[in-house]
ZABA-76096 format. One record per residue (C-alpha): residue number from 1; residue in one letter; x, y, z. Coordinates in nm, 4 decimals. Example, Ala and Ser with C-alpha at 12.3 -4.5 7.8 and 13.67 -1.06 7.14 Angstrom:
% residues 2
   i aa       c1       c2       c3
   1  A   1.2300  -0.4500   0.7800
   2  S   1.3670  -0.1060   0.7140
% end
This chain:
% residues 87
   i aa       c1       c2       c3
   1  M  -1.3608   0.8053   0.0818
   2  C  -1.2135   0.4891  -0.0631
   3  I  -1.2051   0.1702   0.1387
   4  E  -0.8298   0.1683   0.2028
   5  A  -0.7526   0.5422   0.2085
   6  R  -0.7635   0.5758   0.5873
   7  R  -0.5429   0.2708   0.6375
   8  I  -0.2893   0.3936   0.3797
   9  R  -0.2778   0.7369   0.5445
  10  F  -0.2195   0.5726   0.8839
  11  L   0.0600   0.3555   0.7427
  12  I   0.2327   0.6571   0.5854
  13  E   0.2164   0.8485   0.9127
  14  R   0.3380   0.5513   1.1160
  15  D   0.5907   0.3890   0.8806
  16  G   0.6718   0.6517   0.6177
  17  L   0.6215   0.6121   0.2428
  18  K   0.8726   0.3309   0.2083
  19  G   0.7137   0.1259   0.4868
  20  A   0.3608   0.1908   0.3610
  21  R   0.4603   0.0888   0.0095
  22  A   0.6161  -0.2354   0.1359
  23  W   0.3026  -0.3182   0.3373
  24  I   0.0762  -0.2440   0.0408
  25  E   0.2839  -0.4643  -0.1898
  26  R   0.2728  -0.7544   0.0603
  27  T  -0.1002  -0.7093   0.1142
  28  L  -0.1704  -0.6938  -0.2596
  29  S   0.0090  -1.0228  -0.3074
  30  A  -0.1886  -1.1853  -0.0264
  31  Y  -0.5226  -1.0455  -0.1493
  32  R  -0.4596  -1.1563  -0.5078
  33  Q  -0.3766  -1.5079  -0.3928
  34  A  -0.6775  -1.5134  -0.1618
  35  V  -0.9347  -1.4207  -0.4273
  36  Q  -0.7978  -1.6966  -0.6518
  37  S  -0.8102  -1.9670  -0.3834
  38  P  -1.1384  -2.1569  -0.3456
  39  K  -1.0358  -2.2326   0.0143
  40  S  -1.0214  -1.8638   0.1054
  41  H  -1.3208  -1.6643   0.2250
  42  A  -1.1932  -1.3858  -0.0036
  43  S  -1.2991  -1.5902  -0.3058
  44  K  -1.6593  -1.6220  -0.1869
  45  S  -1.9230  -1.4071  -0.3554
  46  S  -1.9953  -1.2018  -0.0433
  47  Y  -1.6309  -1.1030   0.0140
  48  R  -1.4687  -1.1099  -0.3285
  49  P  -1.5993  -0.7663  -0.4400
  50  L  -1.4551  -0.6088  -0.1244
  51  F  -1.1143  -0.7660  -0.1779
  52  E  -1.1185  -0.6696  -0.5449
  53  A  -1.2019  -0.3094  -0.4547
  54  S  -0.9087  -0.3014  -0.2139
  55  I  -0.6803  -0.4497  -0.4797
  56  R  -0.7842  -0.1784  -0.7275
  57  E  -0.7312   0.0932  -0.4679
  58  F  -0.3883  -0.0366  -0.3672
  59  D  -0.2860  -0.0663  -0.7342
  60  A  -0.4002   0.2903  -0.8005
  61  W  -0.2142   0.4220  -0.4959
  62  L   0.1061   0.2471  -0.6049
  63  R   0.0765   0.3951  -0.9554
  64  R   0.0227   0.7450  -0.8155
  65  A   0.2850   0.7158  -0.5422
  66  S   0.5674   0.5601  -0.7422
  67  P   0.7316   0.8838  -0.8647
  68  Q   0.6534   1.0610  -0.5365
  69  T   0.7967   0.7767  -0.3277
  70  K   1.1190   0.7669  -0.5259
  71  E   1.1533   1.1461  -0.5195
  72  T   1.0833   1.1760  -0.1467
  73  L   1.3189   0.8941  -0.0552
  74  S   1.5885   1.0393  -0.2787
  75  K   1.5557   1.3836  -0.1180
  76  R   1.5752   1.2359   0.2312
  77  H   1.8795   1.0320   0.1357
  78  H   2.0674   1.3257  -0.0211
  79  D   1.9504   1.6104   0.2044
  80  P   2.1937   1.6505   0.4959
  81  G   1.9304   1.8493   0.6852
  82  S   1.6810   1.5652   0.6778
  83  G   1.8225   1.3970   0.9876
  84  S   1.9224   1.0357   1.0267
  85  H   1.6095   0.9516   1.2240
  86  Q   1.3798   0.9750   0.9190
  87  R   1.2919   0.6740   0.7094
% end
């Protein structure tokens, strides 16, 4: 199992695809900045590979999920049977 797979699955279950995607995008931005900053522990040799692995996994998930996210959100928005309580 990939490093972030469990966390992504939890976020989807808790927040829906749209919420999980937003969290992943925010986290990617923070991780990318962190590995570039000499002041951050994420840039240190013992942590950097872990952060980089997470960045790759988040990027891959976003690439795979993009069409699915748009399609799912579109169906929920246009499907009168989907209920207003869904995200």
